[in-house]
N, C-alpha and C positions, 0 to 999 in steps of 0.2 A: 338427330340434331346436328346442324352444321355450324362450324365455328370459323370466324375470320382469322386472318394471319396473326393479328395482335393478340387475340384470345388464345390461340395455340401457343404462342411464345410465352404468354403469362402462365399457362398450365405447366409448360416445360420447366420454367424457372421455379414455380411453386413446388413441383414434385422433386426437382433436384435439391431444393433447399430442405425439404422434409427428409429426403434420403440421407443428406449429409448429417443432419442432427440426430437421426435415429440409428445411424450406422455405428457399429462398434469397431474401431480400428484394431487390426490384428498385429500390426508391426509398428515400430517407431517410424519407419518411412511412410507408412500409410497415415499415421497420426499427424506427422508434420505436414503432409500434403493436404490433409483435411483442414488443418489449422490455417495454412496459407490460403487455401481456397476461400475459407470464411472471411479472412482478413481482406482479401482482394475485393470483396463485395462491399466494403466500407471505405468511405473517404477518410484519409488521414495517414499518419505514420504510426506504426505499431512495433512493439517489442514483446517477446514472450520468453520466459524461462521456466522450464519444468524440470524437476530432478527428483527421482525417488531416493529416499534416504536409506532404504534397505538394499536395493539393487542400483548402484550408482551408474551402471551402464545405461539405465533408462533415463535419457535426457533429451529434451528438445530445446534448442536455443535459436531464436530468430531475432536478428538485430539486437543481440544482447549487450553490445557495447555502445549502442546509440545513446546519446545524452538526451535526457528529458528533464523538464522542469519537475522537481520532486513533488510539488504541491504538499499535501498533508502526509505523504508517505514518510517524510523526514521526521515525523513525530516518533516513529519507532526507534531510530538512532538516539533521539533525545532521551527516551525512556531508558535505553540501555546505558547511556552515560550516567544517568541519575542512579541507577542500581550499582554501577561500577564505583562511583564516588562514595556512595553509601557503604558499600562493602569495604572500601579503603578507610572508613572511619571518619570521613570528612563531615558527615552529618547523618542523621537517622531519617529514614523515610517517614517516620512518625513525627518529625519536627514540624512545627507550624510555620507558615510563611504568609506574609501580608498579601492580600489580593489587591492589586493596584492596576490602574489603566494609564500608565505613563511610561514610555520607553524612549530609547535614544537611537537615532539612525546610525548605521555603521558608516555612513558617508561623512557626516560632519557633527555627529553627536547632538543634533537638534532633536527636540522633543516631539513625539507624536503619540496619538491615542488610537485605540482600536474602536471600530464602529460595530456596535452590536448587530446592526442589520446585515453586516457582511460575515457574521459568525454563524456557524451551524449550531451553537449552543449559547443560549442567552441567560440562563439562570445564574451563572457565575458573576455576571455583571451586577446582580443584586447584592452581592457580597463584597463589593469594593469597599475597602476600609476595614474589613474584618480579616480574620486569619483562617487558613485552611491548611491541612497537613499536606506535605509533599506527596504522600501516597494518594490522597484524594484528588489532588491536581493532576497526577499522572492518569488516574482513571478518567477524569474530565477530558484530558487531552487525547486519550486513545479511544475510549468508548463513544464519546460524543463529538470528538474531533474539535474540542474547544481551542480556538486560536488564542484567546486571552490566557488560558492556562499554559499554552505552549510558550508564549512570550515570557511569562513569569519564570517558567522552568529553564528556558534557554539562558536567561539572564543569570539564573542560579548556577549553572554548570559551565557556561561558556561555549559558544558555537565552535571555536577552534578546537577545543578538547573533544567535542563530539566527533568532529571530522578525524582527529588523530586516532581515536579509538576505532573508528571504521577502517582506517588504514591498517591498524594493527590486526584487524580481522582478515585483511586481504582484499577489502573493498577499496580499490585504488582510484575510483573515479567519482564516487559520491562526494558532494560538497554541501556541508551545512554552514552557510555563511551568516545567516540572520534570522530574526523572527519574522512574523507575518505582518503584512501591511506597512512595511518600511518602503514607502513610495519612492523616496529619493534613491534608495538602492536599486529598486526595480527599474527606475528610469535609466539608470546607468548600466543595466544588464547584470546587476549583482543579485542573482537569485540562487536558491538552493537547487542542486542538480542531482540526478541519479541515473543509474542504468539498470536494466533488468538483471544483468549479471551480478551487480553489487547487491541489489535487493535479495537475490537468491542466496548469496553468501550470508547475509544477515539472518535470514530465516532458517537457513541450514544450521547456523550456530545455535539458534534458539532450539531447534528441533533435536539437536544432539546434546543439549544441556551444556553448551560451551559458551554461552553468552554470560560473561562474568563468572557465575558458578552454576552448578546443576540446579540448586534450589532457586536461585534468582531467575534462571531461565524458565523454570516451571511457573514461577509467580508471574513473570511477564506474559507467558502463554495464557495464563488464566485471565489476565487483563485484556489481551487481544481477543479472547473468545467472547468478550462482552461487546464487541463492535456493534454499533447500532445500525450501520449502513451496510446492508447485505444484498444489494441488487445484482452483484456481479459474481464473484467466485462461488458463494454459497447458494445462489438463487435456484439452481437446478440440480442440487445434490440432495440425497436422501437425508432425512432428519437425524439419523444416527451418526452422520459424519460430522466431525468437529472441525471448524474452520477458525483458526486464530490469525486474524488478518488486520490490515490497515488500508483503508481507501484514501484517495486524494483526488480532488478535482478543482480546476479553475476553468476559465473560458477556453474551450478547445482541447482541454486536457482531462482525461479520466484514467485513474489507475486503481489497481487492486493488487495487493501482494500479501502472501501469507503462507502459513503452514497448515496442511490438511492432514487430519488424523483419522484413519479408518477404524471401524469397530474392532478389527483384529489387531490393532496396534501399529499397523504399517503407517508410515508417514511420507508425504512428499511435499515439495515446495512448488508453488506456482506464483509467477509474477506476470501481470498483464499491464502494459503501459501504452498510452496513446498521446498523440499531440497533433495539432492541426486537424482535429476531428470535429467538425461543426455540429454533427448530429449526436448529441449526448445519448438519447434513447437508443440509437442504433449501436453505439459503442457498448452500452450496458448489455443489450441483447446479445451482441456478438461475443463479448467476454463470458457471459453466462453459458452460451453454447460451447465455447472452447473449454471452459471448466468442466462441463458435462462430458465432452468428448474424452478429455484426459482421465476423468474418473472412470469412464467405461473401459478405457484401455488398461488402466491399472488393475481394475477388478474383474476383468474378463476371465 
């Protein structure tokens, strides 16, 4: 059978892609090269942070200080601040709080409401006017990425205090400025920001039991393990691998950041951020492949 030039090029690209995803990187240099190669095949700007918590010399950082819109990854810092304030005795996570849908813009304190059609979780809107525990709202915010729960909880603890706690962790670039759908703030460029490096610091703290307390860290990991959106980091990992993570996405932006726990107890942090990336499906596939490459490297 004879093939034309275009067909030959197609098969070369296909086999190269298959080789890339099936290959097990033997060294950090090879791992980083394979990650870079995969990212170059996608439109957009990307950042990666990988760090083993047992062998801290095993790291890969790519554009780790590049600033990205945080999207829903900022919900993990919100959770940490809630646990911190609860540990300090300011309230109990089992206290009840009113479910409401009215918030104030950080620009001029004007009122705005959340749109259920723009939220990934809609059941909470049926409970407006009723009470729900802070612990339940945290679960809504993390596992189903509820924007309504997020805004209620940010109002409870204060965005500035969330950022201050992240600074105390050494995450010096992350900014939690506001809740979700504050359009006036968005139009003025006032959005929550993060970097791959800062996200890795947060999840390393959790993995080492140093986010508030050891007990609080473990409880937060248990919540993150219930993440409903698993198309990226966990997608191509074996079923016995635990992934405690938080995703985030808006137009052109897709993130996944978390702690991976292997059956033998080893842990590593992985952060995958993107922006100006128009093809969401391609980003999801790329990040799943990168996660798989890192897993193969760690477990070879």
